[in-house]
LUMMI-551115 format. One line per 5 residues: number of its first residue (from 1); for each residue x, y, z of C-alpha. Coordinates in Angstrom, 1 decimal, decimal comma. Layout:
NUM> X/Y/Z  ...
END
This chain:
1> -0,1/0,0/0,0  1,1/3,4/-1,0  2,4/5,6/2,1  1,0/9,1/1,9  2,5/10,2/5,5
6> 5,7/11,7/3,8  4,1/13,0/0,6  2,6/16,2/1,7  -0,4/17,9/3,2  -3,5/17,5/1,5
11> -6,5/20,2/2,1  -10,2/18,9/1,0  -12,9/21,3/0,3  -16,5/20,8/0,0  -19,8/22,2/0,2
16> -22,1/20,0/2,7  -24,7/18,7/0,3  -24,6/14,5/0,4  -24,5/14,4/-3,2  -21,2/16,5/-3,5
21> -19,5/15,8/-0,1  -19,7/11,8/0,1  -17,3/11,0/-2,8  -14,7/13,2/-1,0  -15,4/11,4/2,5
26> -15,0/7,8/0,9  -11,5/9,2/-0,6  -10,5/10,6/2,6  -11,2/7,1/4,3  -9,0/5,7/1,9
31> -6,3/8,4/2,2  -6,4/8,3/6,3  -5,8/4,3/5,9  -2,3/4,9/4,1  -1,2/7,6/6,9
36> -1,9/10,4/4,7  -1,7/14,2/6,4  -5,2/15,4/5,8  -7,1/18,5/6,5  -10,9/19,4/5,6
41> -12,6/22,4/5,1  -16,4/22,3/5,2  -19,3/24,2/6,8  -20,0/23,2/10,2  -23,2/20,7/9,3
46> -20,4/18,2/8,3  -17,8/18,7/11,1  -18,9/15,8/13,2  -19,0/13,1/10,4  -15,6/14,6/9,3
51> -14,0/14,3/12,6  -14,9/10,8/12,8  -13,1/9,7/9,7  -10,7/6,8/10,6  -11,8/6,9/13,8
56> -12,4/3,4/16,0  -14,1/5,8/18,8  -14,0/9,7/19,2  -12,1/11,7/16,9  -10,1/10,4/14,0
61> -6,8/11,9/12,6  -8,4/14,2/10,0  -8,4/17,7/11,0  -11,7/19,7/10,4  -11,4/23,6/9,1
66> -14,6/25,3/9,9  -15,9/27,5/7,1  -18,9/28,2/9,6  -22,5/27,5/9,1  -24,1/27,3/5,9
71> -26,2/30,2/4,7  -29,8/28,9/5,5  -31,3/30,2/2,7  -29,0/28,0/0,5  -29,7/25,0/2,3
76> -32,2/22,4/0,7  -33,6/21,0/3,9  -34,8/24,7/4,8  -36,9/25,2/1,5  -40,4/24,7/1,7
81> -42,7/22,6/-0,6  -43,5/25,8/-2,8  -39,3/26,8/-3,6  -39,0/22,8/-4,1  -41,4/22,4/-6,6
86> -40,7/25,7/-8,3  -37,6/23,7/-9,5  -39,5/20,4/-10,4  -42,4/21,8/-12,4  -41,2/19,6/-15,8
91> -40,6/22,4/-17,8  -36,8/22,3/-18,0  -35,8/26,0/-18,7  -38,4/27,5/-16,1  -36,9/24,7/-13,6
96> -33,2/25,7/-14,4  -34,2/29,7/-13,8  -35,5/28,4/-10,1  -32,8/26,5/-9,3  -30,5/29,3/-10,4
101> -32,4/32,2/-8,5  -32,4/29,9/-5,5  -28,7/28,6/-5,3  -26,9/31,5/-6,7  -25,3/34,0/-3,8
106> -22,3/36,1/-5,3  -21,8/37,7/-1,7  -21,7/34,1/0,1  -19,2/32,8/-2,7  -16,8/35,7/-2,2
111> -17,1/35,0/1,8  -16,4/31,5/1,2  -13,3/32,4/-1,1  -12,1/34,5/1,7  -12,2/32,0/4,2
116> -10,5/29,1/1,9  -7,6/31,8/1,2  -7,2/32,2/5,1  -7,5/27,9/5,2  -4,8/27,9/2,7
121> -2,4/30,3/4,6  -3,1/28,4/7,7  -2,7/24,8/6,2  -0,1/25,4/3,7  -1,2/22,2/1,6
126> 0,8/20,7/-1,1  -2,3/19,6/-2,7  -6,0/20,7/-2,6  -8,9/18,3/-3,5  -12,2/19,8/-3,7
131> -15,9/19,0/-5,2  -16,4/20,2/-8,3  -19,3/22,7/-7,1  -16,7/25,0/-5,1  -15,8/27,4/-7,3
136> -14,7/29,4/-4,4  -12,1/26,8/-3,5  -10,8/26,3/-6,9  -10,1/30,1/-7,3  -8,2/30,1/-3,5
141> -6,0/27,3/-5,1  -5,5/29,2/-8,1  -4,7/32,4/-6,5  -2,1/30,9/-4,3  -0,8/28,7/-6,8
146> -1,8/25,3/-5,2  -2,3/22,3/-7,5  -5,5/20,8/-7,3  -7,6/17,7/-8,0  -11,5/18,1/-8,7
151> -14,0/15,2/-7,9  -16,9/15,5/-10,3  -19,9/13,6/-8,7  -22,6/15,2/-11,5  -22,5/13,8/-15,0
156> -18,8/14,5/-16,0  -19,8/16,1/-19,5  -21,9/19,1/-17,3  -18,6/20,3/-16,7  -17,8/20,7/-20,2
161> -20,8/22,3/-21,4  -19,1/25,3/-23,4  -17,5/22,8/-26,0  -20,3/20,2/-26,1  -21,6/19,9/-29,5
166> -25,2/20,9/-30,2  -26,2/17,3/-30,9  -25,2/16,2/-27,6  -27,8/16,0/-24,7  -27,4/19,1/-23,1
171> -26,4/18,8/-19,5  -30,3/19,1/-16,9  -32,4/18,2/-19,9  -32,8/14,6/-19,1  -32,5/14,0/-22,8
176> -30,7/10,2/-24,2  -28,1/10,1/-26,0  -30,1/8,9/-28,9  -32,6/11,5/-29,7  -35,4/11,6/-31,8
181> -35,7/14,8/-34,3  -38,1/16,7/-32,0  -35,9/15,6/-28,7  -33,1/17,2/-30,8  -35,1/20,5/-31,3
186> -35,9/20,3/-27,9  -32,1/20,1/-26,8  -31,1/23,1/-28,9  -34,4/25,2/-27,4  -32,9/24,1/-23,9
191> -29,6/25,2/-24,3  -30,7/28,5/-26,0  -33,4/28,7/-23,2  -30,9/28,5/-20,0  -28,5/30,9/-21,8
196> -31,4/33,3/-22,0  -32,0/33,0/-18,5  -28,3/33,6/-17,3  -28,7/36,8/-19,7  -31,8/38,4/-18,3
201> -31,1/41,7/-17,0  -32,3/41,1/-13,0  -29,5/37,9/-13,2  -27,0/39,6/-15,5  -26,3/42,6/-13,5
206> -25,2/41,0/-10,4  -23,2/38,3/-12,2  -21,1/41,4/-14,2  -20,6/43,1/-10,9  -19,2/39,8/-9,4
211> -17,3/39,3/-12,6  -15,8/42,7/-12,2  -14,9/42,0/-8,7  -12,9/38,5/-10,0  -11,1/40,4/-12,2
216> -9,9/43,0/-10,0  -9,1/40,2/-7,7  -6,9/38,9/-10,3  -8,4/35,4/-10,6  -7,1/33,4/-13,5
221> -10,7/32,1/-14,6  -12,5/35,2/-14,0  -15,8/34,3/-15,6  -15,8/31,1/-13,6  -15,9/28,7/-16,9
226> -15,8/25,1/-15,3  -13,7/23,6/-18,2  -11,3/26,3/-17,6  -11,1/24,8/-13,9  -11,0/21,0/-15,0
231> -8,1/21,8/-17,6  -5,8/23,2/-15,0  -6,1/20,6/-12,7  -3,7/18,2/-11,6  -6,5/15,5/-12,0
236> -10,0/15,3/-12,5  -11,9/12,4/-11,2  -15,3/11,8/-12,5  -17,1/9,3/-9,9  -18,9/7,0/-12,6
241> -17,5/5,0/-16,0  -18,3/5,7/-19,2  -20,8/3,8/-20,8  -22,9/5,0/-17,7  -21,7/8,5/-18,9
246> -22,2/9,5/-22,3  -19,1/9,8/-24,4  -18,1/13,1/-25,7  -15,6/14,9/-27,7  -12,1/16,5/-26,5
251> -12,0/14,8/-23,5  -8,7/16,6/-21,3  -5,8/14,1/-20,9  -6,3/14,6/-16,8  -9,8/13,0/-16,8
256> -10,0/9,8/-14,7  -13,1/7,8/-14,5  -12,7/6,0/-11,2  -16,2/4,4/-10,9  -18,4/4,6/-7,8
261> -16,8/6,5/-5,1  -18,9/5,7/-2,0  -18,2/6,2/1,8  -18,4/3,4/4,1  -21,0/4,4/6,8
266> -20,5/7,1/9,0  -19,8/6,0/12,8  -20,8/2,5/14,0  -23,6/1,0/12,7  -26,4/0,2/15,5
271> -28,3/-2,7/13,8  -32,0/-3,0/13,8  -32,8/-7,0/14,5  -36,7/-6,4/13,6  -35,6/-4,9/10,1
276> -32,9/-7,6/9,4  -35,7/-10,2/10,3  -37,7/-8,6/8,2  -35,9/-8,4/5,1  -34,5/-12,0/5,6
281> -38,3/-13,1/5,7  -39,3/-11,7/2,2  -38,0/-13,0/-0,8  -38,7/-9,9/-3,1  -38,7/-6,4/-1,9
286> -38,6/-3,0/-3,7  -36,8/-0,8/-1,9  -37,9/2,8/-2,0  -35,5/5,6/-1,0  -35,6/9,4/-2,3
291> -32,5/10,9/-1,0  -32,1/13,6/1,6  -34,0/16,9/0,1  -36,6/15,2/-1,8  -39,8/15,7/0,1
296> -42,6/13,7/-1,9  -45,9/15,4/-2,2  -49,2/14,6/-0,6  -50,4/12,8/-4,1  -47,0/11,1/-4,2
301> -47,1/9,7/-0,8  -50,9/8,7/-1,7  -49,9/6,9/-5,0  -46,7/5,0/-3,7  -48,8/3,4/-0,8
306> -51,5/2,1/-3,8  -48,9/0,9/-5,7  -47,3/-1,0/-2,8  -51,0/-2,3/-1,9  -50,8/-3,4/-5,8
311> -47,7/-5,3/-5,9  -48,8/-7,5/-2,8  -48,4/-10,0/-1,5  -45,8/-11,3/-4,1  -43,5/-8,3/-3,7
316> -42,9/-6,5/-0,4  -41,9/-2,7/-0,1  -39,7/-1,2/2,0  -39,6/2,6/2,0  -37,5/5,2/3,6
321> -39,6/8,2/4,1  -38,8/11,1/6,7  -41,0/11,4/9,6  -42,5/14,7/8,4  -43,9/13,0/5,5
326> -45,3/10,1/7,3  -48,1/12,5/8,5  -49,3/12,3/4,8  -49,5/8,6/5,1  -53,0/7,2/5,7
331> -54,1/5,6/8,8  -53,7/1,9/7,7  -50,9/0,8/5,4  -51,1/-2,2/3,1  -49,7/-5,5/4,9
336> -46,6/-5,7/2,6  -45,6/-2,1/3,2  -42,9/-1,0/5,5  -42,0/2,6/6,6  -39,0/3,5/8,1
341> -37,8/7,1/9,1  -34,1/5,9/9,6  -32,2/3,1/8,3  -29,0/1,7/10,1  -27,3/1,4/6,5
346> -28,7/1,7/3,0  -25,7/0,0/1,5  -26,6/-2,9/3,6  -30,0/-2,8/2,3  -29,1/-2,8/-1,2
351> -26,5/-5,4/-0,5  -29,1/-7,9/0,5  -30,1/-10,6/-1,9  -33,6/-10,3/-1,3  -33,8/-6,4/-2,3
356> -34,6/-6,9/-6,2  -35,4/-3,2/-7,2  -34,2/0,3/-6,0  -36,9/3,2/-6,4  -35,1/6,3/-6,1
361> -34,8/10,0/-7,0  -31,6/10,0/-9,4  -29,1/11,6/-7,5  -25,7/10,5/-8,0  -25,5/8,9/-4,8
366> -28,3/6,7/-5,4  -27,6/5,9/-8,9  -24,5/4,6/-8,3  -25,1/2,9/-4,9  -28,3/1,0/-6,5
371> -26,0/0,2/-9,7  -22,7/-0,7/-7,7  -24,8/-3,4/-5,9  -26,1/-4,8/-9,0  -29,7/-3,6/-8,3
376> -31,6/-2,1/-11,1  -33,4/1,2/-11,0  -36,8/2,9/-11,2  -36,0/6,9/-11,2  -38,7/9,6/-10,3
381> -35,8/12,5/-10,9  -36,4/15,2/-8,6  -34,1/18,1/-10,1  -31,5/19,1/-12,6  -28,7/16,3/-12,7
386> -31,3/13,8/-11,4  -32,7/14,2/-14,8  -29,6/13,1/-16,5  -28,6/10,4/-14,7  -32,5/9,3/-15,0
391> -31,7/9,1/-19,0  -28,5/7,2/-18,2  -30,2/4,4/-16,1  -32,7/4,1/-19,0  -30,1/3,9/-21,6
396> -27,7/1,6/-19,6  -30,6/-0,9/-20,0  -30,4/-1,3/-16,1  -33,7/1,1/-15,2  -36,9/2,9/-16,4
401> -38,0/6,5/-15,5  -41,4/7,8/-14,3  -42,2/11,4/-14,0  -41,9/13,5/-11,1  -45,2/15,1/-10,6
406> -47,5/15,6/-8,0  -50,3/13,2/-8,6  -48,4/10,1/-10,5  -49,6/7,7/-12,7  -50,2/4,7/-10,5
411> -50,7/2,3/-13,4  -47,7/3,4/-14,8  -45,4/2,9/-11,8  -46,9/-0,5/-11,1  -45,9/-1,3/-14,7
416> -42,7/-0,5/-14,9  -41,7/-2,1/-11,6  -43,6/-5,4/-12,5  -41,6/-5,2/-15,7  -38,0/-4,8/-14,2
421> -38,9/-7,6/-11,8  -39,8/-10,1/-14,3  -37,2/-9,4/-17,0  -34,3/-10,7/-16,3  -32,4/-8,4/-18,7
426> -32,3/-5,5/-16,1  -30,8/-7,4/-13,7  -28,0/-8,8/-16,2  -27,4/-5,2/-17,2  -27,2/-3,9/-13,5
431> -24,9/-6,7/-12,7  -22,8/-5,6/-15,7  -22,4/-2,2/-14,5  -21,7/-3,2/-11,1  -18,4/-5,0/-12,4
436> -17,6/-2,1/-14,4  -18,0/0,4/-11,6  -16,0/-1,9/-9,1  -13,3/-2,5/-11,7  -12,7/1,3/-12,1
441> -11,3/1,4/-8,7  -13,6/3,6/-6,8  -11,9/5,4/-3,9  -8,9/3,2/-4,2  -8,2/4,6/-7,6
446> -9,1/7,9/-6,8  -6,7/7,9/-3,6  -3,6/6,4/-6,1  -4,5/9,4/-8,2  -4,0/12,0/-5,4
451> -1,2/10,9/-3,9  0,4/10,5/-7,7  -0,6/14,2/-8,1  1,4/15,4/-4,9  4,4/13,6/-6,7
456> 3,5/15,6/-10,1  1,8/18,6/-9,8  0,2/20,9/-12,2  -2,0/19,7/-15,1  -1,3/16,1/-16,6
461> -0,5/16,4/-20,0  1,7/13,2/-20,9  -1,0/10,3/-20,6  -4,0/9,2/-22,3  -7,4/10,7/-21,9
466> -10,2/8,5/-20,2  -11,2/5,6/-22,0  -14,7/6,3/-23,5  -15,1/2,8/-25,0  -18,3/0,9/-23,8
471> -18,8/-2,8/-23,5  -22,4/-2,6/-24,4
END
């Protein structure tokens, strides 16, 4: 095993969202096993989890660096149902506009940049590892001349949208690789529409003001173009494989597709013997889990209860549903439905042979957690990149998609679940992608790249680009 203790200081940086930080937590766990010197900068919501990395009990060897509390208005857990639905109307351009209006805060971005500069000056890292959505951390690394590695947990192509051909499915569109003539027109309209959103006066004025501040600061990538960040990186870690991600032209030579990068369960897992016995007792289980932030509407909750009823008694349903949404459940549930607000380990549930299908929201973690365990997927995409993962689930042969609407079509959901359960081709495809994702190396391969980048800082230009060939 490669020893990282004498090779330099590593500083990780991430936003607290599970979809962004989880791959970094997984890689940090692997690097701690190699005795790397590691600091981890994040907002305080993840402090305890970061401090437990590599610890048998209490705090581990990773030094947590506080970036303060995350701004409450940016944290999806604080958003009301109306705010969430504004970003998931099914009208892609309108959803994009609502997403940008809710998530862009130029003042806070500058604040995090200043804090990251101070962190770099205090820690004096030899290499920075950051998730792809922390532009402020990348800016600070470039300002201080520190080489950096990016992790991209969303479809990698979204980081190169400025170079993608118009025939390529625009990130966020949820369109498949092979588009019909109507879809190709929709793809062009979506790409033009998103540009028009950003050029509207009320969004353009603060963006131009931020651009002027960034130019005055002397930032190398003042416009904040994602592909420029990627090409200047020592390495870019794509947390998937081509074949699931659609191939695209001009792949930079520093891109490494390392497969599923999933953290182990945080802290000791407290078993639930009753749940374990229930799973053991039922031979065909559909598991429903919609991630951290998606909150099913009343109509969705009622529809999925009816879906579970129609699947019985042959199939059972395990549903992880937050307590706040459980108030929407009817007083009497079908005998084949079990609802839990918390699970000791979602990964353990997905690893169980009796779990035959994962019904999820299309987040990057859920998508890869299901496939790496060989489970076919039914996806009801939540927002933005979830739409793209849904398309990739269908194109991969390992899943199907249902629309995210307030009143779902019960017949459609039952039909698609039944189709996935009865057609062995879905399971075969999911098991194929499990092998592909695992063979790419995951957190082990990511840690190798990071430690190699300590020895060879600067953009990688002397190696072959990521292999975009697929076996399907």
